[in-house]
N, C-alpha and C positions, 0 to 999 in steps of 0.2 A: 611189221611192227605197227600196232594200232593204238598202243597206250599213249597217254599224254607224256610228251618227252621228259619234262622236268620231274614228274612224279615217278615215271618208269625207271629212270636211271639213278634215282637218289641213293639207292643202296648198293650200287655197283662199285666194287673196290678198284683201286689202281692195280694194273697188272696186264697180263697178256690174254687176249681172247682169240680162240681158234675159230676161224670162219672157213666154211667150204664155199669158195667163190664159184658162182655159176658162169657159164659161157655168156658172152655178150655184155658183161658188166666189167668195168675197170676196177683196179685196186682202189683208185680214188673214190669210186662210187661206194665201195664197201666202207671206207673210212667215213664218208659222209653219212651213211646210214647209221653207223654206230654213234657218230657225233650227234645226229638228230635225236636218237633215242636217249642220249645223255643230257639233252637240254638245248640242242641247237647251238647257236653262236655263243651262248654263255656257258657252254659245257667246258669240262676239262679238256686239256689238249689231247688229241687223238692222232695217231699215225700208224704206219705199218712197217714191217721188216721184210721187204723183198717183193718187188712188183711182179704181178702176173699179167701177161698180155690179155686183152679183152677176149680173144678166142679161147684162151686156156681156162681150165677149171682147177679146183683143188685148194690146198691149204694156204691160207693167208694168216699171218700173225698180225693181229690188230693190237696196237699198244695204247693203253688208256692211262691218262694222267702221268704220274712220275715214271711209268714204264717207258715212255718215249725217250727217256735219258739212256735207255739200254739199246737203242736202235743200232748203233755201230757194232755192238757185240753180237746181237741176234742176226744181223745181216751176214756175219762171218760163218754162221753154222752151215754144215754140209746139207745138201738137199737130195731128195729122191723124186723121180718122175716116171710116169708111164706115158708113152707116146704111140700114136698110130701114124705111120708114115704112108703117104701116097707115093708109090714107086712109078718110075717111067715118066716123071714129069718134074718140072722145076717151077719155083715160085720166086718172084722178085723180092718178096719179104720173108720167104721161108715158111709161110703159113698160108691158110686158105684165103687170106684177105689181099694177097698180092696178085700180080699178073702171072697167069699160069701158062707155061709152055709145055705141051705134051711132046715127049720125045719117043716114048715107046721102049726105051732102053731100061730094062729091069735089072737093078744091081743083084748080083748073085747072093744066095743065102750063105750064112756061116756053115762050115768053116772055109768055104771058097772065098768069102768076104770076111776079112779080119776086122772085127769091131774094136776100135781103139780104146785102150785102157792105160792107166798110169798117167804120166805127165804128158799132156796133149797140148800142142800149140793150135790155137784156133783164132779165126778172125770173126768177131761179132758181126751180126748183120748190119747193113747200112740203116735199116729200120730198127734201131735199138735205142735204148736210153743212154748209151755211152755219150759222154760229152766230148765234142771236138771244138777246141778253142772256146770253151765255155758254153757251147750250145749243144743241145741234144741232137744226136746224129739223125734221128727220124725227122726232125723238123727241117733239116737241110735236105734230106732225101725227098720229102714231100714237096719242096720247092723246085725239085728237078735238078738239084746240084749233084755233082759227082762226089760221092762220099766213100772214103777209104778209111775204115776204122783200123787202128793199129792191132797187130796180133797180140795175143796174151797167152800165158801158160796157165792151164787149169788141170785139176786132178780128177780123173774119172776112175772110180774104184769098181764100178760095175757097168757093163753094157751088154745086155743079153737080149737075143731075139726070143720073144715069147710065143709068137705064132706068125704064120705067113699064109695068105690066101689070095691067089691071083696077083693083083698089082698093089696089094696092101700088106704091111707087116707091122707088128707091134713090138716095142722094145721097152725094157726096164733099165733105167739109168740112175746110178748113184754118183754124185759129183760134188766138187767143191763149190763154194760160193763164187759167183761171177761166171759160171759156165752157161753158155747159150746152147740149149738143146736144139734149137732150130739150126744152128751151125753144125752141130754134131751130125744131124740127119742129112743136111745138105751136102756135107763132105763125104757121105757115102756114094754120092754121084747119082744124079737124076732121081732125086727124092726130096720131099718136103714134109713138114709136120701137118698132118690133117687134123689131128687131135692131140692135145697136150694136157696132162693132169699132174699136178704136184701132189705127191702122196705123203711126203714127210719133210720136216725141217728139223735137223738135229733129232732130239728124242720125241718131238711132237708129231702126231699122226693125224691124217685127215679123217680117219675113222672116229676120232674123238672131237671133231669140229662141229660147230653149230651151223645150221642153215641160216641164211641172212634174214629170213622172215621171222625167226624166233624172237620173242619179246625178252627184254632185259631180265625179267624175273627168272628166266630159265637159264641164263648164262652161267657157265662155270669158268670164272676168270682165274687164271693161274696167278697167285699173288707174287709180289716182288721177291719175297724171301725164298720162294721155290724156284724162281727163274734164275737168280744170281748164281747158284751152284752149277747151273748148266753151262754158264759162259766163263766163269772164273773160279779159281781156288778160293775157299772160304776160311775166314778167321772169326772166331766167336769172341766178342768183346765183353768185358764186365760192365756194370752199370756206369761207372765213372768214365771208362774209356768211351762208351757209347755217347755219353753226354758231350765229351770233348770232341769226338769225331763229328758229331752232329753240328758242332760249331766251327768245323773246318780246321781244328787244331791238329798239328802233327803229333804222332804217337810213336813211342818206343815199343815195338812189338817183336821181340826177339824170336818168338815162337811162330810168327806168321809164315805161311808157306812161301817158298822161294818163288821168284818171278817179279816182273815189273809192276803188276797190278794184282790186287786182292779184294775180294768182296768182304765187307765188314758187316756182321750181323750181331744182334743181341736179343736173346730170348724170343726168337721167331720173328724179329723185326729187321727189315733191311735198313741199315744205317747209312752206308756210303760205299763207294768204290775208292780204294786207296792206292796211290801210286808210290812206289818205293823210290826214295831219293838216294843220291850217292852216299850219304852218311848212314844209310840203313833205316832211317825213320820212314814211317808211312804217312803220306800227305793225302787226306781226303779230298778228292778232286771232283767227285760226283756225289751229291748228297741226296738222300731220300726222305729226310724228316721234314722238309719244308717244300 
């Protein structure tokens, strides 16, 4: 990105930018690069929806401006990965950056080895972003502390071996939010993630993502009104309802979709996220007009 930040980012709308993160860079680096392109410290708020480890590559959803208010909803989307596993070895971190122990024991190939799908109990790695007593697990692990991260249940809908060559194998994995692919691979026994690439988040594909060096003039930002139907049922407001919702007023919307939350739109504009109250009214709790 070589353009002057304030001028380059002036025409970029609020929304979701798909970035293909390279290896060796953190998710925070990618957010910083976008923030710089939008004007540096004076830029609109910028965040992301789902960390990728520095060694990993692939799809990162960068949230610009009011789209940062959608972070919890986008984080909950399912994800797809492709990974190359090093077999016959273990890593203290589950990836190439840890201490490597060569065992020479090669896990068998499917169907001799059943790859877990469905509801899976897993223990996230000690070197993970999970909080333990308010602190990231990886920070404790780097200090040499013994870290035992609580087990969690995740949903794995696909776990296929794509190829195997000697002491390496590639896998395609579709899973719920919160799944640690490093743990899935380590649980195969004597294996760790040599390469990891995120290929999809919900309906968004890495094939449609931008390279980090592209300038803002080339960005195709997904607008808020197109993102909301991905994460919530949608209700279309008339002009008066949109005005009232924009001011946070509760609405009587008997035709709104069932459920605890609904996205409120008007004429292609994202107005708010509404939460259903016990009396049936919709209370706008996340606004997008200001």
